Structure formats: structure tokens, C-alpha cells
Steps between C-alpha positions, in 0.01 A plus 500: 500500500452834330687680779834344395723645229849448358719740304840401368730397222730211417790431267261350243340826393720776644857374515735454791619864500146625560465248784819639652377859467190428711667285765495590869798389705392250764658701781274795409173303510409569867493872421375489142205260538288711739575814296409321177174371650404852611593655166289247308205539738459125560447309824749216441817474292782257415805556280660209310838565340707224337767479233236505227185662639369787711140484619287692748206307650235705674152482650248780535287566805124526560419248228608733219617328179870532422567767240778535243793649691767467233573873473507542879726198553741613228523849648572365847765252381681746272448816703348700216163517317505289183424658161139452384437145385841372610384303805244283311766421238765402754304334779244220512196513727270233639193546719255272675503137395770555236727646771450196723560266206820687415633468856429124498680461166798698627523299823495171309772611259280509189580866434874473565785536254558127542149353522454278802791630709455502876712799604211739437299343784784574743527855365125551536517375858778751577291780346205399718719499810625850415142626455389350831802646680421841349134464600369536144360148448151451643230232496437499124863476389582261784222271378616525139870445575425211731293342224763568232786350700283208602425445131873512423562230762221291351656534156832380638325193640331439164841506338689306766796323347522752216775758538352829379715710270659825610712781364744382765533167315600683184751706701653181642527348153680811373733504799591131474568545128729792582688299764545197279687219673641733763341517840587863564311696767191706424376794709131540576427868571190532718290236674177481298277233343704523178846475658373229733385281212820566305709425807332167569544390137863615479584334831345176373734527199800528732566872446658683800285795601562839659184648651509881510232701676448836669401315817777254583275282719272423202804416288637269771168316531482435125871412482446237768218354290704469178843450651633835383692795640320809629628853439344837583424724202724785613790259554448348155492843339832597659676167458307277257562129520634366167206328329421372152139609510254738663127451548340823618150545644551744785210740448544868574479798269870529413782279378652293780845459343690803372779524243791464750358165612442386141852594398642287781274209405608527135873529569706296250624261769146438621329437166182668387187378678161459342237721667133398496295794626141450616489851643228745396640766495829325411723395788789535256503801268529372141745775402716437804511128417592579138784728603631229733460251211274278709229316308164593653173316438204709617125447526440602138720217374360247745139586417566483128655156541198353680223668300512232230434231761206682654217368277595136537533541876156664525347208309659261749352707783139472372388303811629785716293748300193280549561485876522879511170534311331262743629689802409835346138386464480403868678817608262713295199350678664528842605863464170601346309337786725670755457840334121474477452354849439829687244614240313170527486545877352847443240353265403232753466763774285716273257211432479412868453861608222569249321176587520577874378855449202384292413232755497757780292736285241224439499398867426858592216530249317210333634236745471702820250253652753209509622380838869486597558142376335574166699822460826311560397238246448774238846641573667156461309432177601837361865434585494158327338648189764776489780240524345294220449797271849649545663161436407518132676830407798420725554163333470656158741782581759261640482292181516807274775689686799314342362564150412868512657834586494712812300767315220254419481377859506855635215593264293208634554598863436864424169429328390217732571681827159455663356783704162616631297732282227728629279417794272242345719206586610437140868422438677501170835564339584868449 
């Protein structure tokens, strides 16, 4: 457990603009992830970037406990060394059990802007796929992410029949209010968990949809699902379809719609659409929207609107929190047992080796008159005694491992490493 660490920030303590500043564009992940892993000196690494959080999950090698890498992570994400003390003020850090607990809470939506939302599980799965494709996710992070996403699925089963809240729900409410009785078309820019949820809800309300995406095939697949029209992003930029609303969640490090496109969308004969922008950084530059006189609702406004509901939603999710605590306890024991397994095997081998050596020493000295059958009986007895004796410390160490630190266990093995002393046949700990 102590090999796993997390460094990151979310809208709740740093603000959306800081999240945007540290974001890595998804298309750059195959190149950036291996370089980031090497720069941080870790064995495994995963990057999670959403509209309201940026987090780097990592695991160290050779059983070393995860250290505080906030300064190193900030330097790598911004491209320059942070001023003294800036990284601890801006970023949060978790290590060991607290890191694993944090990942479980994130996967289950308990750390999201809208507590209980499910989109984060899909985003975490995409981040895991990117890390595996880049070759930076290994056995420890694979085990953790598999557990976290499995826990998220279990939570969904616990809450079957209950529609979890989402920022997308708030976006749909705002859009329907803007449309009023009209059933004017709305454009969804980007195919993502957020636009997908918005699209399904808007389609259910009878709103015509225009699905816009860089990759036309992805837009066509989603358009077929919601009964909408698919348009490539470049085509939409050059000749935007008249729409009464825009929902943007396209990712990327720059705005996806420039001022010429916005001016066409806001032409007097077309009306002025409402733009709801989930992009971090913004998919629609606030100043460009203002100049085009298009009302833009960004992540800051959406997060502020849902923050008041967060406490009541967390109280409703108390059974989910209890399920996470239960799973964390089992996971702690499992990972501790797995980590200590090779050392226990070494301890068993040490007991058996010392017992066998002492038996052979006795058979060559005090017991040299025994015949072959008697000598074999001594060897078998010695082996059984060694097995019985080593069972006691192994059982105790397995029980203690989930409740102590790596340093304490290492100190035990260091001091209890049995070896021969002198030539008298005595053995003791060094």
C-alpha cells in the first residue's frame, strides 16, 4: 500500500483556472506519460484530467514508500520550477492507504463536483486505458484501478433505480429553460461522458441535436443513438449550423470555436445561442463569447450552483461511504499480504536451512553412530520442528502487516535475519 501515491488538485480548493493550467491534452498523453514517469523517478504512472480535477497516480518500485512529489509534479506540468512553498499550497498529496482511499472515493463519485455522479468512473477508465497504452501502468496501479472501477460498479448496483446527479443534469436544466417552449436545435461539441449524458436527456425532451466532433465517425455513431445530425468540427467551424444552444466538452488545450464561428452563430437572424462550456481549459473563450454577445456558462458557474447541494447528497450517499470503508479494509489486508509474501518465504527458508544445517552438524558429531534409517528420522523430525516454529512468526507478521508500516516490517526482517555465528554451532540474530 505504501508504494502508491497521488498528487493533484480539484476545483474545490484550487479553482477551475488552476485545473486548466495543469491539464495535459489527451492527444499528447502517449508521449507525455513515459516522460513524466521518468522525470518523477517512479515505476508506474497514470494521469487523470477532467473538467474539475487533475491528478497524477503513481507507484514506486522495490517496495519503497511513495514520497511527496508535489513540487516535481508541478514543475513537470507547468514546465518550470515552482517558487519555494508554492507546490504544497496549490496541490494535495496522498500516500499509502490514504491514496488508495482517495482513488476509491473519486471512482465512486464522492469527491466530484456533483457528489454521486457516474461520469468520473468513465473518465477514470479512459485514463487507465491511456496509461496502459503508453506502458506506464503496471501491476500495482492495474490492481488499484481494477478495484476502484469494480467498486464504482458495485455502488451503481447498490443505488439501482436511483438516478445519480450530474453537472450534466444542471446543464440540461439551464438549456431547457433557455429554449422555453421552442424545440430549437442544440449542438453538442465533442463526444464525451458529459455531452453524452446531456445529449440523451435533451433527446428525451424532444430537442433536435447536432453532434459535432473532430472525428466524424464518432459523431455519426452518437448521432445514430440520439437521432441527431452529425457534423465534423472543421465543417461546423466554417459553416455552423444555426442552433439555439451549444454544449461543449471537447477536451484539448485550446478553444475549439473561434470568433468568426461565434459571430455567425450569433447573427441577428439566427438568434443568440446559450453556450454551456465544460471545457478545462475553456472550449469557448469567455472574452470571445462576450464580444459575440453569446451567454456562456462555464465550469465556475456550474460548480458554484451545485456546491450548495453537495452536503445533502453526501449524507444520502452514506451507505456508499460504508461500502468503500469495508472494501478498503479487505484491500489493505490483501495488498499487505502480497507485499510481505516474498519476505515470509525468505524467513521460512532461513528456518529450514538453519535446522537442516544443525541436524547435519549433530549427525556428524554427537549422533554419528546412528544408522541410515535413524539419521533420516532425525532429518524429518528437524524439518517438522522447523515448520512448526516458523509458523508462529509468519502468522503474526501476516496479521500485523495491514496495521503497521513498511519501516517497522523491514526493521523486523533486518534484525531477525538468522545466520550462523562462529564455529560452535550456535545461531542467533545479528
